[in-house]
matplotlib code that plots the C-alpha trace (Angstrom):
import matplotlib.pyplot as plt

x = [-20.0, -16.8, -13.7, -12.0, -15.2, -15.5, -11.9, -12.4, -15.7, -14.0, -11.1, -13.6, -15.2, -14.4, -11.8, -14.4, -16.4, -13.3, -12.4, -15.9, -15.9, -12.5, -13.5, -16.9, -15.0, -12.5, -15.3, -17.3, -14.2, -13.5, -17.0, -17.0, -13.7, -14.9, -18.0, -15.6, -12.6, -11.4, -10.0, -9.5, -6.2, -4.9, -2.2, -1.2, 2.1, 4.0, 5.9, 8.3, 7.7, 10.0, 8.3, 10.1, 8.7, 10.7, 10.8, 11.1, 13.5, 12.7, 10.6, 10.1, 6.9, 5.8, 2.7, 0.3, -0.5, -3.4, -3.2, -6.4, -6.4, -8.7, -7.1, -9.1, -7.1, -5.2, -3.0, -0.9, 2.1, 0.9, -2.1, -3.3, -4.7, -6.1, -5.6, -5.5, -2.5, -3.7, -1.2, -2.0, 0.4, 2.2, 4.6, 6.8, 8.8, 8.5, 11.2, 11.2, 13.7, 13.7, 16.4, 16.3, 17.5, 15.4, 12.5, 10.8, 10.9, 8.7, 8.4, 5.8, 5.2, 3.5, 0.4, -1.5, -1.3, -3.1, -1.6, -4.0, -3.2, -5.2, -2.6, -2.8, -0.1, 1.3, 2.0, 4.4, 5.2, 4.6, 1.5, 0.2, -2.7, -3.9, -2.9, 0.5, 3.1, 6.3, 8.4, 9.5, 7.6, 7.7, 5.3, 5.4, 2.6, 1.5, -1.7, -3.1, -4.1, -4.8, -2.4, -3.8, -1.3, 1.1, 3.3, 5.3, 4.9, 6.6, 4.6, 5.6, 4.4, 3.4, 7.1, 8.4, 9.9, 9.7, 8.4, 7.6, 4.1, 2.4, -0.2, -2.4, -5.1, -5.9, -3.7, -3.7, -0.9, 0.6, 2.1, 4.1, 5.3, 7.5, 8.6, 9.2, 7.2, 8.6, 6.3, 6.1, 4.3, 1.3, -1.8, 0.5, 0.8, 3.7, 6.0, 6.0, 8.6, 7.2, 9.0, 6.7, 6.8, 4.1, 4.5, 2.1, 2.1, 0.5, 2.4, 4.0, 5.8, 5.7, 7.7, 6.7, 9.0, 7.8, 9.2, 6.6, 6.7, 3.5, 2.2, -0.2, -2.9]
y = [-21.2, -21.2, -19.3, -22.3, -23.3, -19.6, -19.4, -22.7, -21.4, -18.2, -20.0, -22.4, -19.4, -18.6, -16.0, -13.6, -13.7, -13.1, -10.1, -8.7, -8.9, -7.2, -4.3, -3.9, -3.9, -1.3, 0.9, 0.6, 1.4, 4.5, 5.7, 5.3, 7.1, 9.9, 10.5, 11.0, 12.6, 16.0, 16.7, 15.4, 15.9, 14.7, 14.9, 14.0, 13.0, 10.4, 7.2, 4.6, 1.0, -2.1, -5.5, -8.6, -12.2, -15.3, -16.6, -13.6, -10.7, -7.3, -5.0, -1.3, 0.6, 4.3, 5.5, 8.4, 8.7, 10.1, 9.9, 10.7, 10.4, 11.2, 12.4, 10.8, 12.0, 15.3, 17.2, 20.4, 18.3, 15.1, 13.1, 9.6, 9.0, 6.3, 6.6, 4.7, 5.8, 4.8, 4.2, 3.4, 2.9, 0.6, -2.1, -4.3, -3.4, -3.0, -3.9, -4.1, -4.3, -5.0, -6.0, -7.1, -10.7, -11.8, -9.4, -7.9, -8.9, -7.6, -8.3, -6.4, -7.2, -3.9, -4.3, -1.9, -2.2, -0.7, -0.5, 0.5, -0.3, 1.0, 2.5, 3.6, 6.4, 8.3, 11.9, 14.3, 17.9, 19.5, 18.1, 16.2, 18.6, 21.6, 24.0, 22.6, 25.4, 23.1, 23.4, 19.7, 16.5, 12.8, 9.7, 6.0, 3.4, -0.1, -1.6, -4.1, -3.8, -4.5, -5.1, -5.7, -6.5, -9.0, -11.3, -14.4, -17.6, -21.0, -24.0, -27.6, -29.8, -33.4, -34.4, -32.4, -29.7, -25.9, -23.4, -19.8, -18.8, -15.2, -14.5, -11.5, -10.4, -9.3, -10.0, -8.9, -8.5, -6.4, -3.0, -0.4, 3.0, 5.9, 9.3, 13.0, 16.2, 19.6, 22.7, 25.1, 28.4, 29.1, 27.1, 24.1, 22.8, 20.4, 18.1, 14.6, 11.8, 8.3, 5.0, 2.0, -1.9, -4.5, -8.3, -10.6, -14.0, -16.1, -18.4, -15.5, -14.2, -10.8, -8.0, -4.4, -1.5, 2.1, 5.7, 8.5, 12.2, 14.1, 17.6, 17.7, 20.5]
z = [18.8, 20.6, 19.2, 17.8, 15.8, 14.6, 13.3, 11.5, 9.9, 8.9, 7.0, 5.2, 3.6, -0.1, -0.7, -2.3, 0.9, 3.1, 0.8, 1.1, 4.9, 5.1, 2.8, 4.7, 8.1, 6.9, 5.5, 8.6, 10.8, 8.7, 8.9, 12.7, 13.0, 10.7, 12.9, 15.9, 14.1, 14.9, 11.6, 7.9, 6.2, 2.8, 0.2, -3.3, -4.9, -6.7, -5.6, -6.7, -5.7, -6.0, -6.1, -5.3, -5.0, -4.0, -7.6, -9.8, -10.3, -8.7, -10.8, -10.3, -10.6, -10.8, -9.2, -8.6, -5.0, -2.9, 0.9, 3.0, 6.8, 9.8, 13.0, 15.7, 18.7, 18.8, 21.1, 20.6, 19.7, 18.1, 16.7, 16.1, 12.7, 10.4, 6.7, 3.4, 1.2, -2.3, -5.0, -8.6, -11.4, -13.7, -13.0, -15.3, -18.4, -22.2, -24.7, -28.4, -31.3, -35.1, -37.5, -41.1, -40.4, -37.4, -37.9, -34.9, -31.2, -28.5, -24.8, -22.8, -19.0, -18.2, -15.9, -13.7, -9.9, -6.9, -3.4, -0.6, 3.0, 6.0, 8.4, 12.0, 12.3, 15.2, 13.9, 15.7, 14.9, 11.6, 9.8, 12.8, 13.0, 11.1, 14.1, 14.7, 14.1, 14.1, 10.9, 11.2, 11.9, 11.6, 11.8, 12.1, 11.8, 10.8, 9.4, 6.9, 3.3, -0.3, -3.3, -6.6, -9.3, -10.8, -8.6, -9.6, -7.8, -7.8, -9.2, -8.8, -11.8, -11.7, -12.1, -9.2, -11.3, -10.2, -12.6, -12.3, -13.1, -13.2, -10.6, -11.3, -8.8, -5.3, -2.3, 1.3, 3.9, 6.7, 6.0, 7.8, 7.1, 8.5, 7.3, 7.8, 7.2, 6.5, 6.8, 3.9, 3.6, 5.8, 7.2, 7.8, 4.3, 4.3, 2.1, 3.1, 2.5, 3.2, 3.3, 3.2, 3.2, 2.5, 2.9, 1.0, 2.9, 0.3, -2.1, -4.1, -0.9, -2.4, -0.8, -1.7, -1.0, -1.5, -1.4, -1.7, -1.9, -1.1, -0.9, 2.1, 1.9]

ax = plt.figure().add_subplot(projection="3d")
ax.plot(x, y, z, "-o")
ax.set_aspect("equal")
plt.show()
């Protein structure tokens, strides 16, 4: 089978099959990198995300965050790592009111979300390795990952009118991040501030902006 036929065969597969292949490939890559990695590092913290699609207003989301990574190449000054910063939280809003004339009114758009891109990072200075003694460091990287949550999309009805519909489920897209690390205490524990962005290229055209703070162990 030539390359063109292979690409056509891949795109003809159901989305569930594609998702399983992406997840399996990611797990396989992580297992290989773990086998050859020089060190495992991780941190936990909190984050704030802003989600904006082409047809809906921006919504804010709060998340709890866990960021594991494997350094597969290290020097005295820097490292290359692959990691999966996982964010889980609630997006949307809740509003209710009551008066004696109209009665009660409630609007609840709160829904759970998970954001988990696989990221290849270049780490320099503090936090790049367990032995680095710098007090300040930075990192930058890019990758591809999963977002599970709610996203508005534009729907055109039989009469040609556009309406906004809710879309809740799994989406995939390219992602990037950058940030700084400041060493605290001994044994190279550090505080990390991370800026991130993910673009979902499906019909929702969802943009996901994030700011996270971690304490790395």
